[in-house]
Every structure is written in structure tokens, then in C-alpha cells.
C-alpha positions, -999 to +999 in steps of 0.1 A: +034+223-033+041+200-005+030+207+028+057+214+060+052+179+073+063+165+039+093+183+040+101+176+077+101+142+065+134+150+044+166+139+064+192+164+053+225+163+071+262+176+064+288+149+059+326+151+048+336+132+015+366+108+024+371+093-011+361+099-047+368+076-079+353+075-114+319+056-115+332+036-147+299+020-153+276+050-151+259+063-184+266+097-177+300+108-164+301+102-125+316+102-094+316+070-067+319+096-032+320+082+000+309+105+028+312+103+063+279+112+082+288+104+118+284+084+141+245+078+138+245+073+102+281+061+096+299+058+060+275+062+028+282+063-007+269+078-039+270+082-078+271+120-087+275+139-115+300+159-098+330+157-126+333+195-130+354+191-097+385+172-096+385+142-070+409+160-049+388+191-047+360+172-030+382+154-007+379+168+030+346+191+019+316+193+037+286+183+015+246+185+021+230+155+016+197+138+016+198+105+035+164+089+039+160+083+001+159+044-015+191+035-023+192+032-061+222+014-086+240+038-107+268+017-127+288-001-103+275+018-072+249+015-048+239+050-043+227+055-007+227+090-008+219+124-029+247+151-026+230+182-031+241+206-059+230+235-081+229+233-115+253+263-132+268+268-166+301+250-150+283+222-140+270+212-108+281+233-077+282+213-043+261+230-013+284+231+016+282+248+052+299+284+054+313+268+090+326+234+096+299+216+116+300+180+132+293+151+108+259+144+105+245+175+116+211+181+109+201+206+080+165+223+088 
């Protein structure tokens, strides 16, 4: 188990997907996803295995992201954030807000 203090160290924010393309060099099928996280954090890239969605389905969606993990390289993409989702029998389903919020809004 982790403590509340450790949980509070995780920087979760809501951002809007602005672009999606295939990450051609990823070992498992994945997209390069660009997310607008507002004025404080700006535009960030992620490689995410969300290929159960069509790219146009993701553009404009608000997603919940972890923003303070160390970046990792996945194929051709420097993945700066982790987009959160839940694994289902239909693939990974993104976590999003019920109502629109300002890009960069913190998740508690």
C-alpha cells in the first residue's frame, strides 16, 4: 500500500487530445497522441495503446493523464505523460471527465 503522501505526489491532470497518429515503431500497436494540458504544462506527447479507437474518435476528447512520470521512448515517440484508462474486453477505455473542464485542471 502507498501512503496518502505518496498519492499526493502523483500529478494527475485533464487535457484535450489535439492530434493522433500511428506510432509505427512501437512493438505493440499504439498511437502517438498529443494532449493540450493548458498554460502551465503546455502540449505533451504520449504513446498509448488505444488502437481500439479510431484516431478521429479521440481528437477533442478530454483525458486524464499522469504528468510527472519520467519520459520514456516508445518507438519514435518520447512519451511525456501517461493517459489513464481501464482495460476491458474491448480494449483500453480512456478515463475522462463527465463535464468539460479547463485543460490542465488537477485531479484529486
